[in-house]
C-alpha positions in Angstrom: 256.8 -20.3 -105.7 258.6 -23.2 -106.5 258.5 -26.1 -109.1 256.8 -28.4 -106.6 253.3 -27.4 -106.7 253.8 -27.5 -110.9 251.7 -30.7 -111.2 249.1 -29.9 -109.4 249.1 -26.4 -111.0 249.6 -27.4 -114.7 246.4 -29.6 -113.6 244.3 -26.8 -112.3 245.4 -24.3 -115.6 244.0 -27.3 -118.0 240.9 -27.1 -115.7 240.5 -23.7 -116.6 241.9 -23.3 -119.9 239.9 -26.3 -120.8 236.5 -24.9 -119.3 236.9 -21.7 -121.4 239.6 -23.9 -123.0 242.3 -22.6 -121.0 244.5 -20.6 -122.9 243.6 -20.6 -123.8 242.4 -19.5 -122.6 244.4 -18.8 -120.9 242.6 -19.0 -118.5 239.1 -21.0 -118.2 238.4 -22.2 -114.5 236.0 -22.9 -110.5 234.0 -23.5 -107.8 234.4 -23.4 -104.4 238.2 -22.4 -103.2 239.3 -23.9 -99.8 240.8 -22.0 -97.0 244.6 -24.1 -97.2 246.9 -22.9 -98.9 249.6 -26.0 -98.9 251.8 -26.5 -101.7 251.7 -30.2 -103.0 254.7 -32.1 -104.1 254.6 -32.7 -108.2 255.5 -36.4 -107.2 251.9 -36.8 -105.2 249.2 -37.7 -107.8 246.4 -35.6 -108.1 243.3 -37.7 -106.3 239.8 -36.9 -108.5 237.2 -37.7 -106.1 233.6 -37.9 -108.1 231.3 -37.0 -105.5 228.0 -35.8 -107.2 227.3 -36.6 -110.8 228.3 -33.5 -113.0 224.8 -34.0 -114.5 222.9 -33.8 -111.9 225.0 -30.8 -110.0 223.1 -27.6 -109.4 224.9 -24.6 -109.6 224.9 -21.3 -107.8 226.3 -17.8 -107.1 228.5 -19.6 -104.3 230.6 -21.2 -107.0 231.6 -18.3 -108.7 235.2 -17.4 -108.9 238.0 -14.8 -110.2 241.6 -15.9 -111.1 244.3 -13.7 -112.6 246.0 -14.9 -115.8 249.6 -14.1 -116.1 251.5 -15.0 -119.1 255.0 -14.5 -118.1 257.8 -13.4 -120.6 261.7 -13.5 -120.4 262.8 -10.0 -121.6 261.7 -6.7 -120.3 261.6 -5.7 -124.3 258.3 -7.7 -124.1 255.4 -7.4 -122.5 253.6 -9.1 -120.3 250.1 -10.1 -120.5 247.1 -9.8 -117.1 243.7 -11.0 -117.8 241.1 -11.3 -115.5 239.2 -14.8 -115.5 235.5 -14.6 -114.1 233.9 -18.4 -113.8 230.0 -17.4 -113.8 228.6 -21.1 -113.3 224.6 -20.4 -113.0 225.1 -18.3 -116.2 227.6 -21.3 -117.7 229.9 -18.7 -118.9 233.3 -17.6 -118.4 234.2 -13.9 -118.8 237.4 -12.2 -119.5 239.0 -8.9 -119.0 242.2 -8.2 -120.3 243.7 -5.5 -119.0 246.9 -3.4 -120.7 250.3 -4.4 -119.3 250.5 -0.6 -118.5 247.5 0.5 -116.9 247.9 2.9 -113.8 247.6 1.0 -110.5 248.4 2.4 -106.7 249.8 0.1 -104.2 251.1 1.3 -101.0 250.8 5.2 -102.1 253.0 4.5 -104.8 251.4 4.7 -108.6 253.0 2.5 -111.2 251.7 0.2 -114.3 250.9 -3.1 -113.6 254.0 -4.3 -115.9 256.6 -2.4 -113.5 254.3 -3.9 -110.2 254.8 -7.5 -111.3 258.6 -7.4 -112.3 259.4 -5.6 -109.1 257.2 -7.3 -107.3 256.8 -10.2 -108.5 252.6 -11.9 -108.8 251.9 -11.3 -105.3 252.2 -7.2 -106.1 250.7 -7.9 -109.5 247.6 -9.2 -107.7 247.6 -6.4 -105.4 247.5 -3.9 -108.1 245.0 -5.5 -110.3 242.6 -5.9 -107.4 243.2 -1.6 -106.5 242.5 -0.4 -110.1 240.0 -2.4 -110.9 238.1 -3.3 -107.5 237.6 -6.6 -108.4 238.8 -9.4 -105.8 241.5 -11.7 -107.3 240.6 -15.6 -105.7 243.5 -17.0 -107.2 246.3 -16.5 -109.8 247.9 -19.1 -112.1 251.3 -18.0 -114.2 252.0 -19.4 -117.1 256.2 -19.0 -118.2 256.8 -19.7 -122.1 257.0 -23.5 -121.9 253.8 -24.0 -119.7 251.9 -22.1 -122.3 253.1 -23.5 -125.1 252.1 -27.2 -123.8 248.6 -26.2 -123.3 248.0 -24.9 -126.7 249.9 -27.6 -128.6 247.1 -30.0 -126.5 244.0 -28.3 -127.1 244.7 -26.5 -130.7 245.0 -23.2 -131.6 242.8 -20.6 -133.5 242.6 -18.5 -137.2 243.2 -14.9 -136.0 243.7 -11.8 -138.2 246.8 -9.9 -137.8 246.5 -6.5 -138.5 249.9 -5.9 -140.1 253.1 -7.7 -140.5 254.6 -8.3 -137.1 258.3 -7.8 -137.3 260.5 -9.3 -134.4 264.1 -9.0 -134.1 266.4 -11.4 -132.4 269.0 -9.6 -130.4 271.0 -12.9 -130.0 271.3 -14.5 -133.4 270.7 -11.0 -135.3 268.0 -13.0 -137.1 264.1 -11.6 -138.0 260.8 -13.1 -137.7 258.0 -11.9 -139.8 254.3 -12.5 -138.7 252.9 -11.7 -141.7 249.3 -9.6 -142.3 246.3 -11.1 -142.9 244.3 -14.4 -141.5 246.8 -16.9 -139.5 246.4 -20.3 -137.9 248.2 -19.6 -134.8 249.7 -22.1 -132.7 251.3 -22.0 -129.9 254.3 -20.4 -130.7 252.9 -17.8 -133.2 250.1 -17.3 -130.3 253.1 -16.4 -127.9 254.7 -13.7 -130.0 251.1 -12.6 -131.1 250.1 -12.1 -127.3 253.7 -10.9 -126.2 254.5 -8.4 -128.9 255.5 -5.0 -127.2 255.2 -2.8 -130.7 251.5 -2.5 -131.8 250.7 0.6 -133.5 248.0 1.4 -131.2 249.4 0.6 -127.8 249.0 -2.1 -125.1 245.0 -1.6 -125.4 245.1 -2.8 -128.8 247.4 -6.1 -127.6 244.8 -6.4 -124.8 242.1 -6.6 -126.9 243.8 -9.1 -128.8 244.2 -11.3 -126.0 240.7 -11.7 -125.6 239.9 -11.8 -129.4 242.0 -15.0 -129.4 241.2 -16.1 -125.9 237.6 -16.6 -126.4 237.5 -17.7 -129.8 240.1 -20.2 -128.7 237.7 -21.3 -126.1 234.4 -20.9 -128.0 235.9 -23.3 -131.2 237.7 -25.9 -129.4 235.6 -26.7 -126.5 232.5 -28.6 -126.9 230.0 -31.4 -124.2 232.7 -34.0 -125.3 235.3 -32.1 -123.4 233.4 -32.9 -120.1 233.8 -36.5 -120.3 237.5 -36.6 -120.8 238.1 -33.2 -118.4 239.9 -36.0 -116.3 242.4 -37.2 -118.5 243.3 -33.8 -119.7 244.2 -32.9 -115.6 246.5 -35.9 -115.7 248.3 -35.2 -119.2 249.6 -31.8 -118.9 252.4 -32.7 -116.2 255.4 -31.1 -117.2 254.9 -27.8 -117.3 256.2 -25.0 -114.8 254.3 -22.4 -114.0 253.9 -20.6 -110.5 250.2 -20.5 -108.9 248.2 -20.4 -105.5 246.1 -23.1 -105.9 245.5 -26.4 -104.2 245.3 -30.0 -104.9 242.0 -29.9 -103.3 240.5 -27.1 -106.0 240.2 -29.6 -108.9 237.9 -32.0 -106.9 235.7 -28.9 -105.7 235.3 -27.5 -109.1 235.2 -30.2 -111.4 231.5 -31.1 -111.4 230.7 -27.5 -111.9 232.8 -27.2 -115.2 231.7 -30.1 -116.3 228.2 -29.2 -115.9 229.1 -26.0 -117.5 230.5 -27.4 -120.1 227.9 -29.4 -121.2 225.4 -26.8 -121.1 226.4 -23.6 -122.2 225.3 -21.5 -124.7 228.0 -19.3 -125.3 230.9 -20.5 -123.3 233.4 -17.4 -123.3 233.3 -13.8 -123.7 235.3 -10.9 -123.1 235.1 -7.2 -121.8 237.6 -4.3 -123.1 238.6 -1.9 -120.6 237.9 1.8 -121.3 240.3 4.6 -120.3 242.9 6.8 -121.1 246.5 7.0 -121.0 248.5 10.0 -119.4 251.8 12.0 -120.1 253.7 9.3 -118.4 252.2 6.4 -121.4 250.7 5.2 -118.1 246.9 4.2 -118.9 244.2 5.3 -116.1 240.9 3.0 -116.4 237.8 5.5 -116.4 235.9 5.6 -113.2 232.8 4.7 -115.0 234.3 1.9 -116.1 235.4 0.7 -112.8 232.1 1.4 -111.4 230.3 -1.3 -114.0 233.0 -4.2 -113.5 230.4 -5.1 -110.5 227.9 -5.7 -113.2 230.1 -7.0 -115.9 231.6 -9.5 -113.9 228.6 -10.5 -111.8 230.7 -9.8 -108.3 227.5 -10.7 -106.0 226.7 -12.7 -103.4 223.8 -14.7 -103.0 221.9 -12.3 -101.2 222.7 -10.0 -104.7 224.8 -7.9 -102.4 228.3 -6.2 -103.7 231.0 -8.8 -103.2 
């Protein structure tokens, strides 16, 4: 997707990450999806229609939506992040499910990792791979790059996190070594991105996915309160200069704003996350456990208005 949708996309990102705190929340999101998939020019202003007061809004199961958040990395030696975000309007909650980048998926008869499907086939391939290995239908996707992620976290703030051991980065260009020290550390946007994309955790990609879940939910639960709802429209128009890829249109904000404001004002615990269960094979691919995949429907409440699985 070209930069034409950057303004609208960023606005939507803020929604998701705001409601859930954006992520950071990645992240944070949505109401009704419209059938249109048009791309808007960034020079167009996002018009915010105040239809029904969020205080009077009555959420329903039809408001639930699922978004795939991708934090892209520019170098192959760093691992990309894949995060399913499920917005549950009735439950007033956002549920995240981080996926290890080496999660095994099959697309068109070919088995590979989510990372390789994404690198070789782009976001469309990644969406299909995630759907096939989890059984979860993805409604929309948002891809963050380094700059868009940094801008969003700079606006909404970081979070404290307990670094398990020293994380050492070697810059192949300058030869400089960067060390993120073991222990509790405040993660600003730059440090958070390095922690989330660190490629060499001792416990592998499963641990990095766990970090993603912990950091995202803590960031949302720490930084989002009822006052966020009053300023949500302003946040949308403030994050304009980021460049991200998404299939979200300008109409989506109008469709979700009241539901999100309702949730922000009335939640008990806004964000939580689900850890996957699986095993790694001899090729280093992480295969999700069949029983876990069956349980995803309940974890993410993938039901329609009649209580039937979607």
